[in-house]
N, C-alpha and C positions, 0 to 999 in steps of 0.2 A: 296745152299750157296757156294760161292767159297772156295776151300781148297788151292788154290795157287793165290798168288798175283804177278803181273808182274812189275818188276822195270826195269829201263834202264840196259839192258845187263845181266839181273838176274832174276830168279823165287825164290819166297819166299814161303816155305811150313811150315804150323803149325807144331811144334814139337809134338804135340799130334797125328797128322796124321801118321808121320813117326814112332813114338813110338808104336802106336798101330799096324802097319804093320809089324814091325820087333821085337815086344815084348821087348821093352826097355822102362824104364820109361822116360816120355817126358823131365823131368828136366835134363836128362843125355844125350840126343841126341846131343847137340851141342858139349859138351865135347867129347863124343865118335868120333864125326866127326873130331874134331880138333886133336884127337889121332890117327886118321886114321883107327879106329875100325869100323866105319861106312863109306862106300863109296857110291857115287851115279854116275850114269850116265844118262845124259839127252839127249833126242832125240827130234827133232822137225820134225813133219810129213810133207810129201809133197804129191802131187797128190791127191789121195782119201783120205789122211789123213791130208791135209792141214788144219792148224788152231788148230791142236792137238799137244799135248807134252806128251811124255812118260818119267818118271822118274823111275829109277830102283835103289833101295837102297839095299845095301848088308851089312849084320852083321852076323858074325858067321856062323851058319847053315841055315840062312834065306835070302831069296830074294823077295822084295816086289816091285810089279810093281804099278805105279799110273799113269792113263792116264786121262789128262784134256783137256777141249776144250779151245777156245781162250780167254773165260772170267774167266777161272780158275776153273770151275765147274768139279767134278769128273765124269768121263764118266765110268771108270772101275779100279777096285782094285783087285790085287790077291797076295797071299803070297805063297811061297813054303818053306817048312821047312823040313830040312833033318834030324831033331833029333839029335842024338848023332853024326852023321857024319858031317866033315866039307863039306861046300859048294864046289861042284866040280868047278875046274877052268873053265870048259866049260859053267857053268851057269853064269859066270861073263861076258860073252861076248855078 
């Protein structure tokens, strides 16, 4: 089942998927994004990764990677949680 929908010039990810990955109530995800408390980096694959997209969501001490194929199906998910420590700047690159 697709977790990402493709729109003209944008990707749409269900708030439940993001919330699960960064431990935020899905109903709060959009508000936290508007406040700048959740940020995201989206990368489009090329060469051997052509047709894939990697979205990385950052919130407090968590980093959540979501990799999808060209139909929006999840290929890989991973979360790094630094617990009581803030996410290092190097992890946001």
